[in-house]
N, C-alpha and C positions, 0 to 999 in steps of 0.2 A: 342900674335899672333892673327891676325884677323881671326875670325871663318868664315867658308864658309857660304854663303847665302843658306837657305833652299829652297827658292822659285826659285832661278836661279842658280843651280849648274853648274859647269864647266863640259865639256864633255857631254856624253850621259845623258840626264835628266832621272830621275826615274819617274815612273808613279804617285808617290805621290807628285811630285814637290819638293822633298828634296834630298840632296846628298845621294848616295847609296854607303856605304863603301864596301871594298872588303870583301868577305866571308872568314871565317876560318872554315875548316871542323872540326866537333866534333862528338863524338859518341852520339847517342840519349840515353836519360835516359830510364830506364826500367819502366814498369807499377808499380803503387803502390797498396797496398792492398785496396780492395773496402771499402769505408766508407758509412755507411747508411745515407740517407738523412733525412731531417726534416720530410718528409712524412712518413718515417718508424716509427718515434716516435709516430705519430698519430695512426698507426696500432697497435703498442705495447700498447698504452694507451687504445685502444678499447678492446684489449685482456685482459688487466689487469682489466678493468671494469667488464668484464664477470667473471673473477676469483673471484672478491670481492663478488658477489652475492647480492641479495636483500631479501632473505627469512629470516624473523624475527624469524622463528622457529629453525634456525640453532643453535647448541650448541656451547659453548665456545671452545670445542675441535675442532669442525669443522671450527670455525672462525680462530683458531690458525693455523690449517692446511692450510686454504686458504691463510692466511697471509704469511706463509712459502713458499707456492707455488708462491705467487706473488713476494716475494723477489727473489726466484730462477729464475723466468722469467725476473725480472728487472735487475739482475746483469749483463748479457751480453749486455744490451741495449746500443746503441750508445750514446756517451756523448751529452749533450744538446748543443744548439747553442752557438756561441761565447759569453762569459760572457759580459753583458752590452748591448747586441744587442736586440732591440725590437723583440718579437716573431712574427712569421708570422701570419697574420690574417687567412690564410688558408694553411695548410701544403701541399695541392695539387696544390696551385697556388701562386707563389711568387709575382705575380702582382695583387693580390686581393685588395690591397689598392689603386690601380690606376684606379678605375672605373670613368666613365664620371663625371666631375665636383665635385668629392669628394675631395674638397680642405680642407686642414688642417686650423685651426684658423690662423696660421702664414701666410698662403698663401692668405687668403681671402682679405687682405688689399692691395694686389698688383694689379696694373692695368695690363690688358693683353698686353703683348708686345712680340716681337720677336727680340732678340739681336744677331746681325750678326758681328763676327770678320772678318775684311777685312785684310788678312795677308799682302798684298802688299801695302795697303794704310795706315797701322798703325792706323786704326780707327775701331769703332764699330758703325754700322748702327742700329738705333732703328726703328722698323716697328710697326705701329698700325695694328693689324690683322683684325680689322673691316673695315678699309678703304683700306688696302693693300698699304699704303703710308709710306715712310720714314719720320718720324717726327723729328728726331734728328740724328746728326753724332757726335760721341764723340772721340776726339783724345786720343790715348793710347800709350803704348810702342811699340817697334819694333817687328814686325811679331806676332800679336795676333793670336793664333791658335784655341783656344776653349773658350767658355763662360760656366763656370762650377758652378752649384748651390752647396753651402756649405751643410754639413751634416744636420745642423739645418734649412736649407732652407732660412735663413735670409739674406744671402749675395750671390752675383754672383761674382765669381772670373774670371777675364780676364787674360788668360795665354799669357803674352808677352814673347814669346820663346827666340828670339835673344836678346830682351831687358833685359833678365834675371830678370824678375820681374812679380809680380801679382798685378793687379789693382782691388781693391774691388769696387763693385757697389751696391748701395742700391736699390733694386727693388721697394721699396715703393715710393722713391723720384726720382729715375733715376740719382742720383748724384754719382760721383766717390769719393773714399776716398784716403788716403795716400797710395802710392805704396809701396809694400813690396818686398825687395830684395830676389829673389829665382833664383838659377842658373838653366838654361836650362829647364824651365817648359813647355815642349811640351804638356803634358796632365796632368790631375789631377783627383784623385779619393779619396774616403773617406772610411775608414774601417767601417763595419756595426755597431760597438759599439760607433762610433762617436769620438774615441780617436785621430785617426791619419788621416792626409792627406797623400796621396801617390803620389809623383811627379814622372811622367814618364819622366826622364831625358834622352831623346833619344840619343843625341850625346855624352853625358857623360857616357852612358852605365851603368846607375844606377837606382835603385828604391830608392827614398829618402823618408823615413817616417818622417813626421813633425807633430808637434802639430796642431790639427785641427783648433785651433783658432788663435794662435800666429804665426804659421808657423815656429817655432823654430825646428831645426833639432834634431830628436831623434835617428835615425839610418840610415846609408847609406849602401845599399846593392848593391855591384857591380854585374853585370850580364854578363854571357858568351854568349852574342848575340848582334845583332846590331839593333837599332831602336825600343826600347821598346815603345809601342804605346797605345794600348787599352786593356781593361780588363773587367771582370765581376766576381762577387762573388758567391760562392756556397750558397744554401738555408740556411745552418746553419752558414754561414759567416766564417767558419774555414779555408777556402782556397780561392784563386782567381787564375784565369788563365790569362796570359798576352801574347799578340802577339808581336813578334819582326819582323817588316816589312822588314828590309833590309837583314836579314839572313835566314828568313823563319822558325824561331823557335817558339815554344810555351813554356812558363814557367808555372810551378805550384808553388804557393807561400803559405807557411803556414802563416796565418794572425797574429796569436798571437806571433809566434816565429820570424816573420819578416825574413823569410828565404826561399830561393828557394829550393824546395824539389824534383823537377823532371823537366826534360827538354827533348824535342824531336824536331826533324826536320820534317817539313811537307813533305809528299811523293813527291810532285811536285818539279822538279829539280830547278825551278826558282820561287818558291812560294813567295808571298808578302802579308802576312796576315794583316788584318785591324781590323774592329770592332769585338767585342766579345759579345755574348749574350746567356743566358740560356733559355731553354723552360720553360713555366709556371710550369710544374711539377718538374723542376730541374734535370731531368734525361738526357737531351740532351743538349750539348753545340754546338753553331754555331759560326764559325769563317769565316768572309768574306775574300776573296782573290782576289786581283785586277788582278793578272797574271793568276791564275787558272780559273778566270771568273766564280766563284761560291762560295758556302759556304761549309766549311768542317764541318762534324758532328762527334761528339765523346762523349764518356762517361767521364765526368770529374773526378768522384770518382776513377775510375781505370786508368785514363789518357791513354785511349785506342788509338790505331792507328786511325787517322782521315780518314773519307771517304768523297769524294767530291760529292756535289750535284750541277751540273751546273745551273746557274741562268741567267747570262748575262755578257757582256764584262765590266770588271772593277768593279766587285762587291765590295762594299765599306761600306755602313752604314746599321745597323740593328735596327729596331724599332718595338715594340710590340703594337698591337691594344688595345684599352681600354677594350675590352671584353676578352682579352687573347686568342683569337682564331687564329689570324694571325700575321705573321711577315712581315714587309715591308722591302725589300732589294733594296737599291739604286745601280743601275748598272751605274757607272759614265762614263764608256767608250762608252755607247750606248744611253744614255739619257732615261733610262727606270727604272721602279720600278717593281720588282717581288713580288708576294704574295705567302707566304708559309702557308699552313694549318697545325697548330701544331698537330691536331688530327691524321692526316694521314702522316705527314712528307713530303707531296708532294706539288709541285707548282700548284696553281689553276688559276693564272691569271698573266698578265703582262701589265702594263700601260706605254705608251710612252708620254713623255712630248711634248706638241705642239711645233713644230718648232725645236725640239731637245734641247739638253742641257747637263750639266755635273753634275747631282745630286750627292751630297756628304754627308754631315752630317746634322743632324737636330733633329726634334722631332714631337710629335703629340700634337695637340691642347687639351686644357683641356676637351672639350666636345667630343673629339675623331673624329670629323668630317673632320679635315684638317691635312694633313701631310705636314710639312714645311721642305724644303731641300735647302741647299746652292748650287748655280751653280758655282763650283770651278773655272772653266776656262771661264765663261761667264759673270762674274761680275753682277750676278743676283740671286734672291731667288725665289723658286717655291712654290706655294701653290697648293696642290693636294687634290681633293675631295676623301675621303677614302671610299665612297660608290660607286662611279662610275669610279674613276680613272681620271676624267676630270681635266685638268689644269685650275685652277681658276684664277691664276695670275702669271706673271713673273715680278718681281720687281727689277729695277736697284739699285745696291748698289756699294760699293767700289771694288777695285781690289783684286782678290783672296779670296772671301768669303769662310769660312771654317766651324768650329764647332759651328753652331748657337744654341742658347737655346731658346726654347719656354717657356714663363713664365707668370703666374704660371702654375703648373701642379699638378694633384692629387698625393697623397702619403703622408707618414708620415715622411720620412727622405730620404736624397739623398746619393747615392753612388758615385756621381760625373759624369764625362764626360759631355755630353750635357744635362744630366738629366736621371739618372737611379733611379727610386723611388720605395720604398717598404713600 
């Protein structure tokens, strides 16, 4: 059977440009027991260091007592991060590795480029960020949705959604490799330990765990929602939260068990959740919502009831500044970008694109000075000055530009999407 087009659905179009299946009512999942974050580990470590003492005059008996006390304190401590996951550089800031121009040795050999998947043109436009010019247009599979950096950051995966394939691109040479058959790869993430790729199979209603290198299927997880879409991982990597845009659900997934452990419906009657991002301290989760016109905030550990923070019409993409102080929120329906201050949790500014537009997905330049966003309905890409909010350029590309990747970017490894680095 021929699958419906995501970009030109029959009947009333969805705001995402993809078919919106009918909803099925389901009870929301209850909250889970709170799990301590990696930041808590740091606090415990400090306490333990105090218990150890540094007084060389202490007796063996006192040392034994201190050791016993340390063991008693340590026993109830939260488990360490996901085995195999690189530890956070700073337990208080999951983005500490993303500072301006802090490129890993792998990244330093890549020329700066912006890779733009044009969903309706079946191409990827390659932009030179220094000249704001398209320097190459690469033919790929049907309906490329996102350009996703691999966990080891050596490959860019182009998600050919309707083409049921992934096209690998070498960021050092700009050349594409042999296409890999992957069914319904709307979006792509990687577990923090680098073992698995997680395919967001939107129409298939599945989370598909695959080998991060060969893309061989390891486990298929059916989901009780429609339109699995975007995600982010907890600071310790032990769980991730997924948005389901067509049914308005959120999923909480155990990373190691590869299992959905909680689910809830957003409070808005016609919610349409999109991008997902955690705060630098890992305590607050943000979920953009195109219909609610804002971002939902929640506690991921307890999977609490989300609270809405209005930002603008068609809130869609979420990106963190290089100093971890602000989050850029693209409001696709009104051509604006809202700035959220992480310290206060409040909006502090709003930038409007010159002449209007439809800012969608993107990323921040390596030096942190430019925010790059695709103009989904305007066949263009926007370059925004992150200091002033000024529109630096509007660059014509193919039709339906979507999840563009700015590359290279600072960080030690990639969690996927258009570039979530830690």
